[in-house]
C-alpha positions in Angstrom: -4.3 98.4 84.5 -7.5 96.3 84.8 -9.2 97.6 81.7 -11.9 94.8 81.6 -13.2 95.8 85.1 -15.9 98.2 86.1 -14.1 101.6 86.5 -15.2 101.9 90.1 -13.8 98.4 91.0 -10.7 99.3 89.1 -10.3 102.4 91.3 -10.7 100.3 94.5 -8.2 97.7 93.4 -5.6 100.2 92.1 -6.1 102.4 95.2 -5.4 99.5 97.6 -2.4 98.3 95.6 -0.9 101.8 95.3 -1.5 102.6 99.0 0.3 99.4 100.2 3.1 99.9 97.8 3.7 103.5 98.9 3.8 102.5 102.6 6.2 99.6 101.9 8.5 101.8 99.9 8.6 104.5 102.6 9.2 102.0 105.3 12.1 100.5 103.3 13.6 103.9 102.6 13.9 104.8 106.3 13.0 107.5 108.7 15.1 110.2 107.2 13.0 110.1 104.0 10.1 111.8 105.6 11.9 114.0 108.2 9.1 115.2 110.6 6.3 113.4 108.7 5.2 109.9 109.4 4.4 107.6 106.5 0.7 108.0 106.9 0.7 111.8 106.9 2.8 111.7 103.8 0.7 109.2 101.9 -2.6 110.7 102.8 -1.6 114.2 102.1 0.0 113.4 98.7 -2.6 110.9 97.7 -5.5 113.2 98.5 -3.9 116.0 96.5 -3.4 113.6 93.6 -6.9 112.4 93.7 -8.2 116.0 93.8 -6.0 116.9 90.8 -7.4 113.8 88.9 -10.9 114.9 89.7 -10.2 118.4 88.4 -8.3 117.3 85.3 -10.1 114.1 84.2 -13.2 114.0 82.0 -14.3 110.4 82.2 -16.0 109.3 85.5 -14.0 111.9 87.3 -16.4 112.9 90.0 -17.6 109.5 91.1 -14.1 108.0 90.9 -12.7 111.0 92.7 -15.1 110.7 95.6 -14.6 107.0 95.7 -10.8 107.6 95.8 -11.1 110.0 98.7 -13.3 107.7 100.6 -11.0 104.8 100.0 -7.9 106.7 101.2 -9.7 107.8 104.4 -11.1 104.3 105.0 -7.6 102.7 104.5 -6.1 105.3 106.8 -8.7 104.6 109.5 -8.4 100.8 109.2 -4.6 100.8 109.3 -4.4 103.1 112.4 -7.2 101.2 114.1 -5.4 97.9 113.6 -2.0 99.3 114.6 -3.3 100.7 117.9 -4.6 97.2 118.8 -2.0 94.9 117.3 1.7 95.2 118.1 2.7 93.1 115.1 1.0 95.5 112.7 2.3 98.5 114.6 5.9 97.2 114.2 5.3 96.6 110.5 4.2 100.2 109.7 6.1 102.2 112.4 9.8 102.4 112.9 11.5 102.4 116.3 13.6 105.2 117.8 17.3 104.5 117.4 20.1 105.2 119.9 22.9 107.2 118.2 25.0 108.2 121.2 25.2 106.7 124.6 27.1 108.1 127.5 29.3 110.2 125.3 30.1 107.4 122.8 28.8 107.5 119.2 27.0 104.3 118.2 28.6 104.1 114.8 26.9 100.8 113.8 23.5 102.3 114.5 24.4 105.6 112.8 25.5 103.7 109.7 22.3 101.7 109.6 20.2 104.8 110.0 22.3 106.8 107.5 23.2 109.5 110.0 26.6 111.3 109.9 28.5 112.2 113.0 28.0 115.9 112.1 24.3 115.5 112.4 24.5 114.1 115.9 26.9 117.0 116.8 24.4 119.5 115.4 21.6 118.0 117.5 23.8 118.3 120.6 24.6 122.0 119.8 20.9 122.7 119.1 20.1 121.4 122.6 22.7 123.5 124.2 25.3 120.7 124.8 28.8 121.8 123.9 30.7 118.6 124.7 29.8 115.1 123.5 30.7 113.7 126.9 28.0 115.9 128.6 25.2 114.0 126.8 23.9 110.7 128.0 22.0 109.9 124.8 21.0 111.2 121.4 18.0 109.4 119.9 16.8 109.4 116.3 13.0 109.5 116.7 10.5 107.8 114.4 9.8 111.1 112.6 13.5 111.8 111.8 14.0 114.3 114.6 16.7 114.1 117.3 16.2 113.9 121.0 19.0 114.8 123.3 19.0 113.5 126.9 21.6 115.1 129.2 21.1 112.8 132.2 19.9 109.2 132.3 19.0 107.4 135.4 19.4 103.8 134.2 17.1 102.4 137.0 14.2 104.6 135.9 14.7 105.3 132.2 11.2 104.3 131.3 11.0 106.8 128.4 13.7 104.8 126.6 12.1 101.4 126.8 11.1 101.5 123.1 14.5 102.8 121.9 16.3 100.1 119.8 19.7 99.2 121.2 19.2 101.0 124.6 19.1 97.8 126.7 21.9 96.1 124.7 24.2 99.2 124.9 23.4 99.7 128.6 24.1 96.0 129.4 27.4 96.0 127.4 28.7 99.0 129.3 27.8 97.4 132.6 30.0 94.4 131.9 
């Protein structure tokens, strides 16, 4: 890629570019791509395995570049998580929001379509939670890790656990009018 550069500088530049690219692709592909993993778990796990394989299989500068690659991944992981905990803008860029799929027995088809969730998946989440009738659930939420949360009873005046759920306030207000 950068054949005129020092091999260690090339590893740093390539590592940073690849890391950012993988995160962006995963964010664009949506929550369902990872199902139970967040983007960072996925990237770090796969990237560390790949670096390890390169160290084992490569013959030129393998050890030094491999150690540098490991260190770079760990450093990037630390920096991104450190910044995201302190900056809401960065947190919103790298982390998705939970999505409201069902509210007070009504499927939120526009949200389901955007999140690529079929009605059957919402029904399965209800059954798994012991709910046999759609009308008996107040909410089904697609969480940031791709899992479903089923809430049987919502007290709208104190639903503080739903404050970060996209569409909750809008849906609640629309039903009130």
